[in-house]
Structures are given as structure tokens and as C-alpha cells.
C-alpha positions, 0 to 999 in steps of 0.5 A: 548476496541476493540480487534484486530486480525491480519492474517499475521505476516510479515513486514507490520504486524510488522509495524502495531503492532508498530502503535497500540502503539499510538492508544487508547482503543485497544488490539492486542488480537491475531495473526494467521500466519504460520511463525512469529506469536509467535514473533509478539505476544511476542513483542505486549505483551512487548509493552503493547498491551494486552495478545496477543495470537497465534491462529492456525486457522482464525476461532478461531481468528475471534471468539476471536476478534472484528476486523480482519485484512488481512495482509497476502500475496496477493496470499492468500487473497481470501482464507482468506476472505472465511475463515473469511466469514465462521467464521462470518456465524458460529457466530463470531461477527466481527465489521470490516474487514481491508485489507492491500494494494493492495486489490488484484492482479487483478480486478477479485480478487478485485471484489470477495473480495469486493462482499464477504465483502458486502454480510457479511454486515460488515464495511471494511477498505482498508489500504492505509496509504499515504492518512493519512500521517499527512504532506499531511493532514495538508498541505491540511487543511492549504490550504483549504481556498486558494483552495476554493478561487482559485480552486482545485489542477490540478497537482500531482506528487507522488513517492515511491522508495526504494532498493527492497522488503524484502521477496522473494514472493514480487519479484514473479509477479505471487504471488505478482501480478506484480512488483513495480507498483502493490507493490507501484504504488497503493500507489502513484496513490491513494495519487495523486488522493486524493491530486487532489480531492476537499476538502470535496469530498470523495476519489473516487469522481474524474472520471478517464479519461485515463491512460498512463504507461511505465515500465522497468526492469532497475536494477534487471535484470543485474549483480550482482543484478540478481545473488543476487536475485537468491541466495534468490530463485528468478529467474528474468531471467525466471520470471521478473517483472518491477522495474521501473514504470511511470504512468500518469493519467487524471481525471475529476471533475464530477460536473465542468468538470475540468481536472487534471493530476496525475503522479505516479513514483515508483522504486525498484532501489533507492540506497540512504539512504532508503525509500523515499516518495515524493509528489508535488502538484500544484494548481492555485497559490499554491503548497506543497511538502512532502519528507519523507527523510527530518528529523531534526535528523540524525546519524553518524556511523564510519567504526570502529563502524559499526561492532556493527550495526545489523540492518540498518532499526532501523533508517529508513525503507529500509535503505541501509547502516550501516555507514556514515551519516544516516537519522533518522526518530523517528516515522515512523508509524506516519510519513507514516500515519499508526497511523492515518489510524488505528484511522480512521478505528476503530472510523468508526467501533465503529459507525458501518460504513466503514472507509474513504477508504473501499474495494470498494475504494481498487477495484477502485485503483486496476482498475487503476493499471490494466489499467497501466499494460494494457497501458504498454502492448499495448503501448497506452493510455487506455481510461477509459471512453470507456465501452468496455475498462472497460469490458476488464479490468474486466478479464484482467491479465497482462502478467507480472503477468502471468510470461511472463514479459520477452516479454514486459520489456525493459532490459530483 
């Protein structure tokens, strides 16, 4: 039985704790976080995930577990990886390192994390759950024979949208890495590229050719929303980030030369039932669609009964209402691919291998996200076949990430 240790006890760590309830032969042995560790450990114990303990340091946690997970905020990940490295060098027997998306705020940081992991000779997993969504995986499986006869998909559209993040640090582009493109664009870019990748090829098989992007601040820079953010300690008048992002990527099959297009659209202004994941994939003579808000179940809560509802997210992540007709998804961790990514990672670690998605793959996605920010800043298509452009991306830090978003965002 593998013992899991989580660094971080926020929203995503809680989601992963729920996911582990559906994974066999695993124990959540420990949690290390400045806030929320005790509550998460107690919940894990109630859920039968073992005698979950709270650890005061990363070193102590590493000494007690087999797999260490970086579920902490983006701006502390390099420091955490350094602490993990010290623990391993000090004798901790770690069989796998997991890092939640996005790998890093920029390519410089992604390079550091990927290099450190490689130097430790420890298998890794980059957690990008949408590639593991059962609906996506099953659609690809059922269409595999069609694809082999007709050819791989040539157009993929992917969107992730909701009403805005949970924690104040997510809204701070200097700590998070940007706005919605960094936060959720990494999801949509990755899953779009995956659905365009021919069956049997690795997730990083396609060659990126170009990226074109535009970003805006459409909702959260206006009243009453900007004042509501300020009440939460976020000053979008001073340090804004994009709440809308539209990215178009062109890829090439390195063996056949065939081109394909991915369109990734993300927003923090989706005032609807809750989080929506929408994928549309088109190949020669076939297609498939995934919509996370389509459910066979639903709820209705009247005005009179609404006062009894304490948490609208009990039914659906990012739900924005506590009354009326509500979408019900009974198993979100499985729906979104969290359970499957855990099974993939732990199975790989037991064999001494990295997961289907490793930190090098996370670096690739970071590069594509940075190219999107560069495209928006320069108001031009970024040529990813140009060695000079790739070299420029290595040291590039977007203006939005620097806290200078007001200079380049429409709506500010």
C-alpha cells in the first residue's frame, strides 16, 4: 500500500482527498500546510484513508510517505521542491513526486522544477486531470478504429469557464502567474492537444507550430465586481489580470506533416449553474462532444427552503446559486478525471516509471501558455518553429505576471 503525503490543504487538495476514496491500496498518510492541514487530515480519517497525520515540515512528511504531492500555491513550488530534494538527499525514500497544474508561473520556473526532479532520479507525475476524463478517454477509445481508417482529428475546441477562483491569491497575477489563461488555459490547451494527437502516440507527440491569443478583463474590472474583489483583499484597479482568454494553436504531425488546430477558450465570468468543461473534437467524418453540465440528475430548491442551504458547491464545483433548478453531478472527482489520473500515476510509480504526464510534459504546457501571453502582448502570431522565439520564451515573464496588466488589457 502506497503512503501519500500532501503539501497543501486548500481547495485542490480537498478534491484530491475525495478522489483517493475511489483508489485502491493507498493511504493518505500525512498533510503539511500552514492552514487547513488538521481539517483535511480529520476528513481523510473519517473517509477511511488511514491514520492521516499533520506534519510540521516537508522533511518530516517526506520521511513518512512513499509519494509526495505538491498541491501548494504556484509561487512557493520551487521552495517546496528544494525542500523535497533535501529530504531525499537526507535519506527519504520517495517513489514518486506529483505536481498539480500549472507546473509553474513561467518557463524559467518550469525549467528549474523539471531539472530538479530529473536530478533526483525520482519518477514524476504532472496532474492535468482533463486528459484523464472518462468521457474523453472513452470517446477516443470508441473512435479508434474510425480514426485509424480516416485519420486523426484535425480541429479541437476546449473551454473551461466558471464565475471566478476561490482564494485571494488566485486573483493576484504576481503570485498565481497571470489570470484565467495561466489558471485554466493550461487545462484547455493540454486537453485540446491531446485530442488531436493520433492514438498510440505520447501526449507530447505533436509539434507546436504557432500560437495566437487575445485576452481581456471584461467582468472583474467593472463595478460592482471590482469592489467585491477589493473586499476580499484583491485590488484589480492596481494589479489586474485577464478574466477572458482565447488561444488558437497550430500543430504538426512530425511523421506525416499533417496540420491541426486547437482553440482554447477560458473565462472567469461564466455566470451560469457552475463550472463548465466543454470539448468539441472534429475529425474526417467523425466528431464527439463533452459537456460537464449535462447530467441525468438535478435538484430544485425553493426560495422558502434556500435559507437551509449552507454551501451551493455541494452539488457542483463553482455553483453560483443556492435555489432554483440546480445541476447535480454525483461524482465530480471521477467526472473530471481526478480518479483516473491518480490510478495512472500510482500504477506507474509502483513500476518505477513516471506517469503518462510527467514534469517535462508540464514544462511543454507552460511554454505554450507563455507563448499565448506573448502573442497577446505583441499582438501577433508567435512562430514556435523559430529558434530565436523559443530562446526568448525561456526568460519571458508576461507583463500581466509582473503586475503590469493595466498596460495591455482591454477593459481596464
